[in-house]
C-alpha positions in Angstrom: -44.5 -32.7 -31.6 -45.2 -29.9 -34.1 -45.0 -26.3 -32.8 -47.7 -23.8 -33.8 -46.4 -21.4 -36.5 -46.7 -18.3 -34.3 -44.6 -19.9 -31.6 -41.9 -20.9 -34.1 -41.8 -17.3 -35.3 -41.4 -15.9 -31.8 -38.6 -18.4 -31.0 -36.8 -17.5 -34.3 -37.1 -13.8 -33.6 -35.7 -14.1 -30.0 -32.7 -16.2 -31.3 -32.0 -13.7 -34.0 -32.1 -10.8 -31.5 -29.8 -12.7 -29.1 -27.4 -13.4 -32.0 -27.4 -9.7 -33.0 -26.7 -8.5 -29.5 -23.9 -11.0 -29.2 -22.3 -9.9 -32.4 -22.6 -6.3 -31.5 -21.1 -7.0 -28.1 -18.1 -8.8 -29.6 -17.4 -6.6 -32.6 -19.1 -3.3 -32.4 -18.7 -2.2 -28.7 -16.0 -1.9 -26.0 -15.2 -5.3 -24.4 -15.9 -5.2 -20.7 -13.0 -6.2 -18.5 -13.5 -7.4 -15.0 -11.0 -5.7 -12.6 -9.9 -7.7 -9.5 -8.3 -5.5 -6.9 -6.0 -7.2 -4.3 -6.0 -5.4 -0.9 -5.0 -6.8 2.5 -6.5 -8.3 5.6 -10.1 -7.3 6.5 -8.9 -5.6 9.7 -6.3 -3.4 7.9 -6.4 -0.2 5.8 -6.0 -1.6 2.3 -9.3 -3.6 2.4 -11.7 -0.7 3.0 -9.7 1.6 0.6 -9.7 -1.1 -2.1 -13.4 -1.7 -1.5 -14.1 2.1 -1.9 -12.0 2.2 -5.1 -14.0 -0.8 -6.5 -17.3 0.9 -5.7 -16.2 4.1 -7.5 -15.1 2.1 -10.6 -18.4 0.3 -10.6 -20.3 3.6 -10.5 -18.3 4.8 -13.5 -19.1 2.1 -15.9 -16.5 -0.5 -14.9 -16.8 -4.0 -13.3 -14.6 -4.2 -10.3 -14.3 -6.2 -7.1 -11.9 -5.9 -4.1 -10.6 -9.1 -2.4 -8.9 -9.7 0.9 -5.3 -10.9 0.6 -2.0 -11.3 2.5 -1.1 -7.7 1.4 1.9 -6.3 -0.4 4.2 -9.3 -1.1 1.2 -11.6 -1.9 -0.4 -8.9 -4.1 2.8 -8.4 -6.2 2.8 -12.2 -6.8 -0.9 -12.2 -7.7 -0.2 -9.4 -10.2 2.7 -11.2 -11.7 0.6 -14.4 -12.1 -2.3 -12.3 -13.6 -4.7 -13.5 -10.9 -5.6 -9.8 -10.3 -5.4 -6.6 -12.4 -4.9 -4.0 -9.7 -3.4 -4.1 -6.2 -2.6 -1.8 -3.3 1.0 -2.3 -2.1 3.8 -0.5 -0.4 6.2 1.3 -2.8 9.3 -0.2 -1.1 8.0 -3.7 -1.7 7.3 -2.8 -5.3 10.9 -1.5 -5.6 12.2 -4.8 -4.4 10.0 -6.6 -6.9 11.0 -4.6 -10.0 14.7 -4.9 -8.9 14.7 -8.5 -7.7 15.9 -7.6 -4.2 15.1 -8.5 -0.6 12.1 -10.9 -0.5 12.2 -11.1 -4.4 15.9 -12.0 -4.6 15.1 -15.7 -5.4 12.3 -15.0 -7.8 14.1 -12.3 -9.8 12.8 -9.1 -11.3 9.1 -8.8 -12.0 8.6 -7.1 -15.3 4.9 -6.6 -15.8 4.1 -4.0 -13.1 2.9 -0.5 -13.9 2.1 2.3 -11.4 -1.3 3.9 -11.4 -0.8 6.4 -8.5 0.6 6.9 -5.0 -2.2 6.9 -2.4 -1.1 7.8 1.2 2.0 7.6 3.4 2.8 4.6 5.7 5.1 6.1 8.3 8.2 4.6 9.8 8.0 4.9 13.6 10.5 3.9 16.2 8.6 3.9 19.5 10.2 3.9 23.0 8.9 4.4 26.5 9.7 7.8 27.9 11.3 6.2 31.0 13.8 4.4 28.8 15.9 7.5 28.5 16.3 6.8 24.7 16.0 10.1 22.8 17.5 9.4 19.4 18.0 6.5 17.0 21.8 6.6 17.8 20.9 5.8 21.4 19.6 2.4 20.2 23.1 1.0 20.2 23.3 -2.0 22.5 19.5 -1.9 23.1 16.8 -4.5 22.5 14.9 -3.5 19.4 11.8 -5.2 17.9 12.5 -4.6 14.2 9.5 -6.4 12.7 8.8 -9.9 11.5 11.7 -11.6 9.7 11.6 -10.9 6.0 8.8 -8.3 6.3 8.8 -4.9 4.6 8.9 -3.2 8.1 12.0 -5.2 9.0 13.8 -4.0 5.9 12.7 -0.4 6.7 14.1 -0.7 10.3 17.4 -2.2 9.0 17.8 0.6 6.4 17.1 3.4 8.9 19.6 2.0 11.4 22.1 1.7 8.6 21.7 5.4 7.9 22.9 6.0 11.5 25.9 3.7 11.0 24.2 0.9 13.0 23.8 -2.8 12.0 22.3 -5.7 13.7 25.7 -6.3 15.2 25.2 -3.0 17.2 21.7 -3.8 18.5 20.0 -6.8 20.1 17.5 -7.2 17.2 14.2 -9.0 18.0 12.3 -10.3 14.9 8.8 -9.6 16.2 5.7 -8.4 14.4 4.5 -5.0 15.6 1.7 -6.6 17.6 4.3 -8.7 19.4 6.7 -5.9 19.6 4.1 -3.6 21.2 3.4 -6.1 23.9 7.1 -6.5 24.5 7.5 -2.8 24.8 4.7 -2.5 27.3 6.2 -5.4 29.3 9.6 -3.9 29.2 11.2 -6.9 27.4 12.4 -4.7 24.5 13.6 -1.1 24.6 12.2 0.0 21.3 9.6 -1.3 18.8 9.4 -0.4 15.1 6.3 -0.1 12.9 5.6 1.0 9.4 1.9 2.1 9.3 -0.2 5.2 8.7 -0.4 7.4 11.8 -2.1 7.5 14.3 -1.4 3.8 14.5 -3.8 1.9 16.7 -1.1 -0.2 18.4 1.0 2.8 19.2 -2.2 4.5 20.6 -2.6 1.4 22.8 0.9 1.6 24.2 0.5 5.4 24.8 -2.7 4.8 26.7 -0.7 2.7 29.3 2.8 4.2 29.2 4.3 7.6 28.3 6.0 7.1 24.9 8.4 8.9 22.6 8.8 8.7 18.8 12.3 9.0 17.6 13.1 11.5 14.8 15.1 10.8 11.7 17.6 13.6 11.0 18.0 15.5 7.7 21.4 13.9 7.0 20.0 10.4 7.5 16.9 11.2 5.3 19.2 12.4 2.6 21.2 9.2 2.8 18.1 7.0 2.7 16.5 8.9 -0.2 19.7 8.7 -2.3 20.1 4.9 -1.8 16.4 4.0 -1.6 14.2 6.2 -3.8 10.9 5.0 -2.3 11.4 7.0 1.0 9.6 10.3 1.5 10.1 12.8 4.3 7.2 13.0 6.7 6.3 15.1 9.8 4.2 13.5 12.5 2.3 16.4 14.2 2.6 17.0 18.0 -0.2 15.4 19.9 -0.7 12.6 17.4 -0.3 10.2 20.4 -1.6 10.7 23.9 1.0 12.3 26.2 3.6 13.0 23.5 3.4 16.6 22.4 6.5 16.9 20.1 6.4 17.2 16.4 8.9 14.6 14.9 10.4 14.2 11.5 10.7 10.8 10.0 10.3 9.0 6.7 7.4 7.1 5.1 6.9 4.6 2.3 3.8 5.1 0.2 0.8 2.9 -0.2 0.4 2.8 -4.0 -2.0 1.5 -6.6 -0.3 -0.6 -9.2 -1.5 -2.7 -12.2 -0.1 -5.4 -14.4 -0.1 -5.2 -18.2 -3.7 -6.4 -18.4 -4.7 -2.8 -17.8 -4.0 -0.9 -21.0 -3.6 2.9 -21.4 -7.3 3.5 -22.2 -8.5 1.6 -19.1 -5.7 3.1 -17.0 -6.9 6.6 -17.9 -10.6 5.8 -17.3 -10.0 4.2 -13.9 -7.5 6.9 -12.7 -9.9 9.7 -13.6 -12.7 7.9 -11.8 -10.7 7.5 -8.6 -9.4 11.1 -8.5 -12.8 12.6 -9.4 -14.3 10.7 -6.4 -11.7 11.1 -3.6 -14.4 12.2 -1.1 -16.0 8.8 -1.4 -12.7 7.0 -0.8 -12.0 9.3 2.2 -15.4 8.4 3.6 -14.4 4.7 3.7 -11.3 5.1 5.9 -9.4 8.1 7.4 -6.3 7.2 5.4 -8.2 8.1 2.3 -8.1 11.7 3.4 -4.4 11.7 2.5 -4.9 10.7 -1.1 -4.4 13.8 -3.3 -3.8 14.5 -6.9 -0.8 16.6 -5.9 0.8 13.6 -4.2 -0.2 11.0 -6.7 3.3 10.7 -8.3 5.2 10.7 -5.0 7.7 7.9 -4.5 7.2 6.3 -8.0 10.4 7.3 -9.7 11.7 3.8 -9.9 8.7 2.2 -11.7 7.1 2.6 -15.2 3.8 4.4 -15.1 0.6 3.3 -16.9 0.4 5.7 -19.8 -3.3 6.5 -19.2 -2.7 7.2 -15.5 0.1 9.6 -16.4 -2.2 11.4 -18.8 -4.6 12.1 -15.9 -2.1 12.9 -13.2 0.5 15.1 -15.1 
């Protein structure tokens, strides 16, 4: 079937235009990169924070999407395998990854990780019932302590803090329970203390405090110094009085940081662009979750001494 001449001219013009646009897109303009952001479970903090970051990036000329994952350890492995470009992780888990320690002992050092920024603290909290008579971490000797799920980042934190007090698992009756399990056990009186690493106020601790008078145990200056010298990811933190119902004492402890890291698919130019977009729009991230209120430019390099920074992010933050 022969096409009318006018129709043939239109088809030819459209094809030529499409070809011209394609060539310009490939050669003359900046190639768009899709940015996958690994977060955590949908009920946690990483997911809404990551979603807000993705929204900010999209409104600043990038193409980003946040996805729910198994959180820090899973996120590191996804970055390593280049399944995602950005991820929110704890800085202690990142330390283990770049040094091939703890849960990364068998896989070895992961080389392709670069820090973008520290976000907010996740606080190490030893929780006891007030009627236990336990007033310090030293008092945990011989006690039943829920230290976190076996192989978890929280369990490593608990072990390291006990170590700073000269205590090992030989000195306590350790129970490898997730914090959800540990909180139930503390309420039931089947453990004497439960440990959690999470931003405060922590919902599970609030739940315990609503039913039992609780106490948080302080970490002393000497022990913080020991921890910081051996494990550079710890930062000193003060939990304000009244954070939890019925407990009106300010306590000093340590935190690890929730941080944003990238793999080497994010170059310096893109690193600079996305970091600037995030820190120019902190109000939008804070609106997504209360933890976002603790993200500041002043604290953006906290707890990152052990990892290489993305050069573009450094340009924005220093």
